C-alpha positions as CSV (number, residue, x, y, z in Angstrom):
1,M,9.8,33.5,-21.5
2,R,12.8,31.0,-20.2
3,I,13.4,32.9,-17.3
4,L,10.1,32.8,-16.3
5,L,9.5,28.9,-17.0
6,T,12.4,28.7,-14.8
7,F,10.8,30.9,-11.8
8,L,7.7,28.9,-11.9
9,F,9.3,25.7,-11.7
10,F,11.0,26.9,-8.6
11,T,8.3,28.2,-7.0
12,L,6.0,24.8,-8.0
13,L,9.3,22.7,-6.3
14,I,9.7,24.9,-3.2
15,G,6.2,25.3,-2.6
16,C,5.4,21.4,-2.9
17,S,8.2,20.4,-0.6
18,S,7.5,22.9,2.1
19,S,5.4,21.0,4.9
20,S,2.8,22.3,7.5
21,T,3.5,20.0,9.8
22,S,6.4,20.1,12.3
23,E,8.7,17.1,12.6
24,G,6.8,14.7,15.2
25,S,3.4,16.3,14.6
26,Y,1.9,13.4,12.2
27,A,1.2,10.1,12.6
28,V,2.7,6.9,10.9
29,K,-0.1,5.2,8.4
30,P,-1.4,3.2,8.2
31,Y,-1.6,2.7,12.0
32,P,-0.5,-1.1,13.2
33,P,-3.1,-3.8,14.2
34,V,-4.8,-3.0,17.4
35,V,-7.6,-3.7,19.8
36,T,-8.2,-1.3,22.4
37,S,-8.9,-2.1,25.8
38,E,-9.4,0.1,29.1
39,N,-7.8,3.5,27.5
40,K,-4.8,1.3,26.0
41,A,-3.7,0.1,22.5
42,Y,-2.7,-3.4,22.0
43,V,-0.8,-4.5,19.1
44,E,-0.9,-7.6,17.7
45,S,2.4,-9.4,18.1
46,G,2.4,-11.6,14.7
47,E,1.7,-14.8,17.3
48,T,-1.2,-17.2,17.7
49,V,-2.1,-18.7,20.5
50,S,-3.0,-22.6,20.9
51,A,-6.5,-23.5,21.9
52,E,-5.1,-25.2,25.1
53,N,-3.7,-21.6,26.3
54,I,-7.0,-19.6,25.9
55,G,-8.5,-18.4,29.0
56,K,-12.3,-17.0,30.0
57,Q,-13.4,-14.8,27.2
58,I,-13.3,-10.7,28.1
59,G,-15.2,-9.0,25.5
60,E,-15.2,-8.5,21.7
61,V,-14.7,-5.9,19.5
62,K,-17.4,-3.7,18.9
63,S,-16.0,-1.1,16.3
64,Y,-14.0,-1.0,13.3
65,V,-12.1,1.9,12.3
66,D,-9.8,2.3,8.5
67,P,-6.2,1.8,9.6
68,N,-5.4,4.4,7.1
69,E,-7.8,6.9,8.5
70,T,-7.4,7.1,12.9
71,M,-6.7,4.9,15.6
72,P,-9.8,3.6,17.7
73,E,-10.6,6.1,20.2
74,E,-13.1,3.9,22.6
75,D,-12.6,0.7,24.2
76,D,-12.9,-2.5,22.1
77,G,-12.0,-0.8,18.9
78,S,-9.6,-2.5,16.3
79,T,-7.9,-2.1,13.1
80,F,-8.2,-5.4,11.8
81,A,-10.6,-7.5,13.7
82,P,-14.0,-7.7,12.7
83,V,-16.9,-6.4,14.8
84,G,-17.8,-9.1,16.7
85,S,-14.4,-10.5,17.0
86,K,-14.1,-12.2,20.6
87,L,-11.1,-11.3,23.3
88,Y,-10.1,-14.0,25.4
89,E,-7.4,-14.3,28.7
90,I,-4.4,-16.0,28.0
91,K,-3.6,-18.4,30.4
92,G,-0.4,-17.2,32.5
93,M,-0.7,-13.7,31.2
94,K,-1.9,-10.8,32.7
95,L,-4.5,-8.9,31.4
96,K,-2.4,-5.6,31.6
97,D,0.1,-7.2,29.4
98,G,-2.3,-8.8,26.8
99,F,-4.9,-11.1,25.5
100,A,-6.1,-12.8,22.4
101,V,-8.7,-11.8,19.5
102,E,-10.1,-14.7,18.1
103,I,-10.4,-14.4,13.7
104,N,-11.3,-17.2,11.7
105,G,-10.9,-19.7,14.6
106,E,-7.4,-18.6,15.1
107,Y,-6.3,-17.0,18.5
108,R,-3.8,-14.0,17.3
109,K,-2.0,-12.7,20.6
110,L,-2.3,-8.9,21.5
111,T,0.4,-7.2,23.2
112,H,0.8,-3.9,25.5
113,S,4.2,-2.5,27.0
114,E,4.3,0.6,29.2
115,P,6.7,3.1,28.2
């Protein structure tokens, strides 16, 4: 009986430790706070932008996805900004490099860098 229990214990231990995915084929969750635009993810930098450095409105968040589930697959999707949050240019910054999202009256900087 003791041998059977030991065998079952090790079988369970080995079964629980093996993985069906290969290394690098799974995503780290939750996903970072992002807004997508032109098929690129712009990550919240943790910085705020003053109102005088905000340019014209360039869009708004159209969909929210749970960051524990997936990344946005369409433009103007977000893992943190509510639907309807407005997107703005940042003066002196190229749009391809970043922009701001307004959340509760605060402009949060989003950045993208090419690998």
